[in-house]
C-alpha positions in Angstrom: 74.4 16.2 50.6 74.6 16.5 46.9 73.0 19.3 45.0 70.3 17.1 43.7 69.2 16.0 47.1 69.4 19.6 48.5 66.6 20.8 46.2 63.1 20.1 47.6 61.1 17.9 45.4 57.7 19.1 44.4 54.8 17.1 45.8 53.1 14.8 43.4 49.5 15.1 42.7 47.2 12.7 44.5 46.1 9.7 42.4 42.4 9.4 41.7 40.5 6.5 43.1 40.4 3.3 41.1 36.7 3.4 40.6 36.7 6.8 39.0 39.7 6.0 36.9 38.0 2.9 35.6 34.8 4.7 34.9 36.7 7.4 32.8 38.8 5.1 30.7 37.7 1.4 30.8 40.3 -1.1 29.9 40.2 -4.6 28.7 40.5 -7.1 31.6 43.7 -9.1 31.9 43.9 -12.8 31.4 42.8 -14.8 34.5 46.2 -16.3 35.1 47.9 -12.9 35.1 45.7 -11.6 37.9 47.1 -11.2 41.5 45.5 -10.7 44.8 44.5 -7.1 45.3 46.8 -5.1 47.6 45.9 -2.5 50.2 45.3 0.9 48.6 48.2 3.4 49.0 47.8 6.5 51.0 46.6 9.4 49.0 48.6 12.1 50.9 51.6 13.6 49.2 55.1 12.4 50.1 57.2 14.4 52.5 59.8 16.8 51.2 63.1 15.4 50.4 62.0 12.0 49.7 61.5 10.5 46.2 58.0 10.2 45.0 56.8 6.6 45.0 55.8 5.2 41.6 52.0 5.3 41.0 50.3 1.9 41.5 49.4 0.0 38.5 45.6 0.1 37.9 43.9 -3.1 38.7 41.0 -4.3 36.6 37.6 -3.8 38.2 36.0 -6.8 39.7 33.2 -8.2 37.6 31.1 -8.1 40.8 31.5 -4.4 41.5 31.9 -3.3 37.9 29.2 -0.8 36.9 26.5 -2.0 34.5 27.1 0.9 32.1 30.8 0.0 31.9 30.1 -3.6 31.3 27.6 -2.7 28.5 30.3 -0.7 26.7 33.0 -3.4 26.8 33.0 -6.1 24.0 32.2 -9.7 24.9 35.2 -12.0 25.2 35.2 -15.8 25.3 36.9 -15.8 28.8 34.1 -13.8 30.4 30.7 -15.5 29.9 29.1 -13.2 32.4 29.5 -10.3 30.0 26.8 -10.3 27.3 27.7 -9.2 23.7 27.2 -5.6 22.8 24.2 -5.1 20.5 25.1 -3.2 17.4 22.4 -0.9 16.0 20.6 -2.2 12.9 20.8 -0.9 9.4 17.6 1.1 9.9 18.3 2.5 13.4 19.1 5.9 12.1 15.8 6.0 10.3 13.8 5.4 13.5 12.7 8.3 15.6 12.5 8.5 19.3 9.8 6.6 21.2 6.4 8.2 20.9 4.7 9.7 24.0 2.4 7.6 26.1 -0.7 6.5 24.2 -3.7 8.8 24.8 -7.1 7.5 26.0 -8.7 8.8 22.8 -6.3 6.6 20.7 -7.1 3.6 22.9 -10.9 4.1 22.6 -10.7 4.6 18.8 -8.6 1.4 18.4 -11.1 -0.5 20.5 -14.0 0.8 18.4 -12.1 -0.3 15.3 -11.7 -3.8 16.7 -15.3 -4.1 17.8 -16.6 -2.9 14.4 -14.3 -5.2 12.6 -15.6 -8.2 14.6 -19.2 -7.2 14.0 -19.3 -6.0 10.4 -16.4 -7.6 8.4 -17.5 -11.2 8.8 -20.3 -11.1 6.2 -18.5 -9.7 3.1 -17.3 -6.3 1.9 -19.4 -3.2 1.3 -19.9 0.0 3.2 -18.7 -1.8 6.3 -15.1 -1.4 5.2 -15.5 2.4 5.2 -17.2 2.4 8.6 -14.3 0.4 10.1 -11.7 2.7 8.5 -13.2 5.9 10.1 -12.2 5.1 13.8 -8.9 3.7 12.6 -8.2 7.1 10.9 -9.3 8.9 14.0 -6.9 6.9 16.1 -4.0 7.8 13.8 -5.1 11.5 13.9 -5.2 11.6 17.7 -1.8 9.9 17.9 -0.2 12.3 15.4 -1.7 15.3 17.2 -0.4 14.1 20.6 3.1 13.7 19.0 3.1 17.3 17.7 2.8 16.4 14.0 1.1 18.8 11.7 -1.3 18.0 8.8 0.4 18.8 5.5 -1.2 19.1 2.1 0.2 15.9 0.7 -0.7 14.0 3.9 -4.3 15.3 3.6 -4.5 14.4 -0.1 -3.3 10.8 0.6 -5.6 10.4 3.5 -8.7 11.6 1.6 -7.7 9.5 -1.4 -7.4 6.4 0.8 -10.8 6.9 2.3 -12.3 7.6 -1.2 -11.0 4.3 -2.5 -13.0 2.5 0.1 -16.1 3.8 -1.5 -15.6 1.4 -4.4 -16.6 -1.7 -2.3 -19.7 0.1 -1.2 -20.7 0.8 -4.9 -19.4 -2.1 -6.9 -20.1 -5.9 -6.6 -17.2 -7.0 -8.8 -14.4 -8.5 -6.8 -11.4 -7.5 -8.9 -11.8 -3.6 -8.8 -12.7 -4.0 -5.1 -9.4 -5.8 -4.5 -7.4 -3.1 -6.4 -9.2 -0.4 -4.4 -8.6 -1.9 -1.0 -4.9 -2.5 -1.7 -4.5 1.0 -3.1 -6.3 2.5 -0.1 -3.9 0.7 2.3 -0.9 2.0 0.3 -2.2 5.6 0.3 -3.1 5.4 4.0 0.4 4.2 4.8 1.9 7.1 2.8 -0.3 9.5 4.7 1.1 8.2 8.0 4.7 8.4 6.8 4.7 11.5 4.7 7.4 10.2 2.3 8.8 12.2 -0.5 11.7 10.4 -2.2 11.4 7.4 -4.6 12.4 4.8 -2.1 10.4 6.6 0.6 7.2 6.4 -1.5 7.9 2.8 -2.5 8.6 1.5 1.0 6.4 3.9 2.8 3.4 2.5 1.0 3.8 -0.8 3.0 5.7 0.7 5.9 2.8 0.5 8.3 3.5 -3.3 8.6 6.8 -2.4 10.3 4.7 -0.9 13.2 2.6 -4.0 14.0 4.7 -5.3 16.9 5.8 -1.9 18.2 2.2 -0.8 18.1 1.1 -3.7 20.3 3.9 -3.0 22.8 3.0 0.7 22.8 -0.7 0.0 23.4 -0.1 -2.5 26.1 2.3 -0.2 28.0 -0.2 2.6 27.8 -3.0 0.4 29.0 -1.0 -0.8 32.0 0.1 2.7 33.0 -3.4 4.2 32.5 -5.0 1.4 34.5 -2.6 1.9 37.4 -3.3 5.7 37.5 -7.1 5.6 37.1 -8.5 2.3 38.3 -11.7 4.1 39.5 -12.4 5.6 36.1 -11.9 2.4 34.3 -14.3 0.6 36.6 -16.9 3.3 36.1 -16.6 3.1 32.3 -17.0 -0.7 32.4 -20.0 -0.5 34.7 -21.6 2.2 32.5 -21.1 0.2 29.3 -22.5 -2.9 30.9 -25.7 -1.1 32.1 -26.2 0.5 28.7 -25.9 -2.9 26.9 -28.2 -4.6 29.4 -30.9 -1.9 28.9 -30.6 -2.2 25.1 -30.9 -6.0 25.2 -33.9 -6.1 27.5 -36.0 -3.4 25.9 -34.9 -4.2 22.3 -36.1 -7.8 22.9 -39.4 -6.6 24.3 -40.1 -4.2 21.4 -39.0 -6.9 18.8 -41.5 -9.4 20.3 -44.2 -6.8 20.3 -44.0 -5.6 16.7 -43.0 -7.7 13.7 -41.9 -4.7 11.6 -39.6 -3.5 14.4 -38.2 -7.0 14.7 -37.5 -7.1 11.0 -35.8 -3.7 11.1 -33.8 -4.7 14.1 -32.7 -7.9 12.5 -31.5 -6.1 9.4 -29.6 -3.5 11.4 -27.8 -5.7 13.9 -25.2 -8.2 12.8 -26.0 -11.9 13.0 -23.4 -13.2 15.5 -23.4 -16.9 16.5 -21.2 -19.1 18.6 -20.1 -20.9 15.4 -18.6 -17.7 14.1 -16.7 -17.1 17.4 -13.2 -17.9 16.1 -13.7 -16.0 12.9 -15.1 -12.9 14.8 -12.2 -13.1 17.3 -9.7 -13.1 14.5 -11.4 -10.0 13.0 -11.4 -8.3 16.4 -7.6 -8.9 16.8 -7.0 -7.8 13.2 -8.9 -4.5 13.7 -7.1 -3.9 17.0 -3.6 -4.6 15.6 -4.3 -2.6 12.5 -5.5 0.5 14.4 -2.6 0.4 16.9 -0.1 0.0 14.0 -1.6 3.0 12.2 -1.6 5.1 15.4 2.0 4.1 16.3 3.1 5.0 12.7 1.4 8.3 12.9 3.0 9.1 16.3 6.6 8.0 15.3 6.9 7.1 11.6 10.1 5.6 10.3 11.9 8.1 8.0 12.1 5.9 4.9 13.3 9.0 3.0 16.7 8.5 4.7 17.3 5.5 2.4 19.2 6.7 -0.6 20.6 5.1 -3.7 24.0 6.1 -4.8 23.8 8.3 -7.9 25.2 6.9 -11.1 28.4 8.1 -12.5 27.7 10.9 -15.0 28.7 10.0 -18.6 30.1 12.2 -21.2 27.7 14.1 -23.4 28.4 12.2 -26.6 28.5 8.8 -24.9 25.1 9.5 -23.2 23.2 11.3 -25.9 24.1 9.3 -29.0 22.1 6.1 -28.2 19.1 8.1 -27.1 19.2 10.2 -30.3 19.2 7.1 -32.4 16.2 5.8 -30.3 14.4 9.1 -30.9 14.9 8.7 -34.6 13.5 5.2 -34.6 10.5 6.4 -32.6 9.9 9.2 -35.0 9.9 6.9 -38.0 7.4 4.6 -36.3 5.2 7.5 -35.1 5.1 8.9 -38.7 3.6 5.6 -39.9 1.2 5.5 -37.0 -0.1 9.0 -37.7 -0.8 7.9 -41.3 -2.7 4.9 -40.0 -4.6 7.0 -37.4 -5.7 9.4 -40.0 -7.3 6.8 -42.1 -4.6 4.9 -44.0 -5.8 1.4 -43.3 -6.5 0.7 -47.0 -2.8 1.1 -47.8 -1.8 -1.0 -44.8 -4.2 -3.7 -45.9 -2.8 -3.7 -49.4 0.8 -4.0 -48.2 0.3 -6.4 -45.3 -2.9 -8.3 -46.2 -4.3 -7.8 -42.7 -7.8 -6.5 -41.9 -8.4 -4.0 -39.1 -8.9 -6.5 -36.3 -5.9 -8.6 -37.2 -3.7 -5.5 -37.6 -4.9 -4.2 -34.2 -4.5 -7.6 -32.5 -0.9 -8.0 -33.8 0.5 -4.8 -32.3 -1.2 -3.8 -29.1 0.8 -6.0 -26.7 4.1 -5.0 -28.5 3.2 -1.3 -28.1 2.4 -1.8 -24.4 5.8 -3.4 -23.8 7.4 -0.6 -25.8 5.8 1.9 -23.4 7.0 0.1 -20.3 10.5 -0.3 -21.7 10.6 3.4 -22.6 10.0 4.3 -19.0 12.8 2.0 -17.9 15.1 3.6 -20.5 14.2 7.1 -19.2 14.9 6.1 -15.6 18.3 4.6 -16.5 19.2 7.6 -18.7 18.5 10.0 -15.9 20.7 8.0 -13.5 23.8 8.3 -15.8 22.9 11.7 -17.3 25.6 14.5 -17.4 24.6 17.0 -14.8 27.6 19.3 -14.2 26.4 22.5 -15.8 23.3 24.2 -17.3 24.3 23.0 -20.8 24.1 19.4 -19.5 20.6 19.9 -18.1 19.5 21.5 -21.4 20.9 18.5 -23.3 19.0 16.1 -21.0 15.7 17.9 -21.7 16.4 18.2 -25.4 16.9 14.4 -25.7 14.4 12.9 -23.3 11.6 15.4 -24.0 11.1 14.3 -27.6 11.3 10.7 -26.5 8.4 11.2 -24.0 6.3 13.0 -26.6 6.9 10.3 -29.2 6.0 7.7 -26.6 2.7 9.4 -26.0 1.9 8.9 -29.7 2.7 5.2 -29.2 0.3 5.1 -26.3 -2.4 6.7 -28.5 -1.7 4.2 -31.3 -2.0 1.3 -28.8 -5.3 2.5 -27.5 -6.6 3.0 -31.0 -5.6 -0.6 -31.9 -7.5 -1.9 -28.8 -10.6 0.1 -29.8 -10.5 -1.5 -33.2 -10.1 -4.9 -31.8 -12.9 -4.4 -29.3 -15.2 -3.3 -32.1 -14.5 -6.5 -33.9 -14.5 -9.1 -31.1 -16.2 -7.3 -28.1 -14.9 -6.1 -24.8 -13.6 -8.3 -22.0 -12.3 -7.7 -18.5 -8.7 -8.2 -19.6 -9.0 -5.8 -22.5 -10.4 -3.0 -20.5 -7.8 -3.6 -17.8 -4.8 -3.4 -20.1 -6.3 -0.4 -21.9 -6.7 1.4 -18.5 -3.1 0.5 -17.7 -1.9 1.9 -21.0 -3.8 5.1 -20.4 -2.2 5.5 -16.9 1.2 5.0 -18.5 0.4 8.0 -20.7 -0.4 10.0 -17.6 3.0 9.0 -16.1 4.7 10.3 -19.3 2.9 13.6 -19.0 4.1 13.9 -15.4 7.6 13.2 -16.4 7.4 16.0 -19.1 6.0 18.4 -16.4 8.9 17.4 -14.1 11.4 18.3 -16.9 9.9 21.8 -17.0 9.0 22.5 -13.4 11.4 20.3 -11.5 11.2 16.7 -10.2 10.7 17.4 -6.6 7.1 16.3 -6.5 7.3 13.6 -9.2 7.4 10.5 -6.9 4.3 11.7 -4.9 2.5 12.8 -8.1 2.9 9.4 -9.6 1.6 7.7 -6.5 -1.4 10.0 -6.4 -2.0 9.3 -10.1 -2.0 5.6 -9.5 -4.5 5.9 -6.7 -6.7 8.2 -8.8 -6.6 5.7 -11.7 -7.7 2.8 -9.5 -10.5 5.0 -8.1 -11.7 6.0 -11.5 -11.5 2.4 -12.7 -13.7 1.3 -9.9 -16.2 4.1 -10.2 -16.8 3.5 -13.9 -17.8 -0.1 -13.0 -15.8 -2.2 -15.5 -18.2 -5.1 -15.5 -21.0 -2.7 -16.4 -18.9 -1.2 -19.2 -18.1 -4.7 -20.6 -21.8 -5.7 -20.5 -22.9 -2.4 -22.0 -20.4 -2.7 -24.9 -21.4 -6.3 -25.7 -25.1 -5.6 -25.5 -24.7 -2.6 -27.9 -22.9 -4.8 -30.4 -25.7 -7.3 -30.2 -28.3 -4.6 -30.8 -26.3 -3.5 -33.9 -26.7 -7.0 -35.3 -23.4 -8.5 -34.1 -22.9 -11.6 -32.0 -22.6 -11.9 -28.2 -20.8 -14.4 -26.1 -23.4 -15.6 -23.6 -21.0 -18.0 -21.9 -18.7 -15.1 -21.1 -21.1 -12.4 -20.0 -23.0 -14.7 -17.7 -19.9 -14.9 -15.5 -19.9 -11.1 -14.9 -20.9 -9.6 -11.5 -24.2 -8.1 -10.4 -22.9 -4.7 -11.7 -23.7 -5.9 -15.3 -27.4 -6.7 -14.6 -28.8 -3.3 -15.7 -27.2 -3.6 -19.1 -28.0 -7.3 -19.6 -31.6 -6.6 -18.7 -32.0 -5.0 -22.1 -31.4 -8.2 -24.0 -34.3 -10.0 -25.6 -35.4 -13.4 -24.4 -34.0 -16.0 -24.2 -30.7 -14.2 -24.2 -31.6 -12.2 -21.2 -32.5 -15.2 -19.0 -29.4 -17.1 -20.2 -27.2 -14.2 -19.3 -28.8 -13.5 -15.9 -29.6 -17.0 -14.5 -26.2 -17.5 -12.8 -26.2 -14.0 -11.3 -29.7 -14.5 -10.0 -28.8 -17.9 -8.5 -25.8 -16.3 -6.8 -27.8 -13.5 -5.3 -30.5 -15.8 -4.0 -27.9 -18.0 -2.3 -26.1 -15.1 -0.6 -28.4 -13.0 1.5 -25.9 -10.4 2.8 -26.8 -7.8 5.4 -27.1 -4.1 4.5 -23.5 -3.2 5.5 -22.1 -6.0 3.3 -24.2 -5.3 0.3 -23.0 -3.0 -2.5 -25.1 -0.6 -4.4 -24.6 -2.6 -7.5 -25.9 -5.7 -5.8 -28.9 -4.0 -4.4 -29.9 -2.6 -7.8 -29.5 -6.0 -9.4 -31.7 -7.6 -6.7 -34.4 -5.0 -7.4 -34.3 -5.6 -11.2 -34.4 -9.4 -10.8 -37.2 -9.2 -8.3 -39.4 -7.3 -10.8 -38.4 -9.5 -13.8 -36.8 -12.8 -12.7 -34.8 -14.8 -15.1 -36.1 -18.2 -16.2 -34.0 -21.2 -15.4 -34.7 -23.3 -18.5 -31.4 -24.7 -19.7 -32.2 -26.0 -23.2 -32.6 -22.7 -25.0 -29.3 -21.5 -23.5 -27.4 -24.5 -24.7 -28.9 -24.0 -28.1 -27.7 -20.5 -28.4 -24.0 -21.4 -28.4 -21.1 -19.1 -27.4 -21.9 -16.6 -30.1 -25.5 -16.0 -29.0 -27.0 -17.1 -32.3 -29.4 -20.0 -32.4 -28.3 -23.1 -34.3 -29.9 -23.1 -37.7 -30.5 -19.4 -37.6 -27.1 -18.1 -38.5 -28.2 -16.7 -41.8 -25.0 -17.1 -43.6 -22.8 -16.3 -40.7 -19.3 -17.4 -41.8 -17.5 -19.7 -39.4 -14.3 -20.0 -41.5 -12.6 -17.5 -39.2 -11.6 -18.6 -35.7 -13.4 -16.3 -33.3 -11.6 -17.6 -30.2 -9.4 -14.9 -28.6 -7.0 -15.7 -25.8 -7.3 -12.2 -24.4 
């Protein structure tokens, strides 16, 4: 026997079973034509000493019938295997989504149900204090869900939540539709931010509408919770339904008896309870579903919000100091030259301006307001782009950025003041309108944004996105509380009392908020200005929860002093509020028409 055969060969290690080997390292299946019939498995005992170890058997692909489900889910789909579904790749926002929230609590379900019922009963007749009433149980549902998920109430979250509820006071106070629309949209945005707790620019921007992303997940979450709660506590659900049915039956029976026994109680009951008819069934059903879906979406967002702060924008490439600063320094010099002239004008240099340009105060103001408004907006864009490509490698770079952009912000504030001054001159000449007060309010808010940017340059920009969002909500709230229609009417009535003209055709289209100011006009101007508002109030008899305070006050004034409905004197007044033949030398050579 040779030397090689005399040495005992070491026993080979036993081969693992095919199933465990396939589970540890899954392989791609072979082509169908290359497969052979499976052989009998080899014995797992080690070979005897002195004999050569047999080669290990080649691994066979697992049969698709006995292949584990987890292994099939990990393997990619191939055209030759239609029984294997394609692997689902995670979406672009998968990393932003948190884990599934805990099972919905009964308190959340009851609050969502209360929101749905109140929506169906109260929101079908208009907007007023009913919107605030419906928002309270929805906010409670979100609060209960956030507490169950272990989220804590932070200062910014509380500020946004209080601001959103405060904005819903505007529909309860004002009859005008346009500030109400702005208040409702802003309340939704601030409420969504309170649920998400966003901090970055993209987080604040997308988080203001991010609750819409939870509409479908909220329905699934609520339905799953209802099913599991119903299976675990059928007896309690039955008891709750029976108790509610008995309470409603008692209220209906005794309420009907008391209403038929006393007319005053019947009138009070009719005013307090919503007027629901079969004709309104589809509309009420839609409002019920809208309230339920909205409350569940808010609660689902509060329990597991999407982290929109994870979305980032790649920072711009820093530029050299000279390349970055030189264009902005030139812009600063241009602003300084313009501001110097504006300061002269603001301090009373209109006589010199009139001599050089030939324009009076109104024409001078009308010519430049819109240009200055656009200049303010473009300056904010320039500041944003400049910060994106600003040098930021050292402390000297940060000092350079502050030294260049700081004066630009200060000079832009003077531009804002000049624009507001021009609008004031124009209003004094032609009167105040809704559009003029709106753009003036926007210009004033842009000035607040510039002040916040200056503060961020001193104290840091960490809170700047949230501060700008809060300032926008505060501006909309203040705009609604001052009652713009009342301000427009007050300013135009004051001009008329000072001997100027008034546009009856314009002010008669204002809302009921303008009635207290228009009530001071002499006849027939008063009746001509109030007749359309009075006709609208008589046609729409809204219940208490859909009536604003401005509308209620207008009804009281017109009940005491109703407006006459004679049309001939109103047609004779004309658009300038002056009777034909009584103009007293009023010059008509100038075109008083103003497109804005």
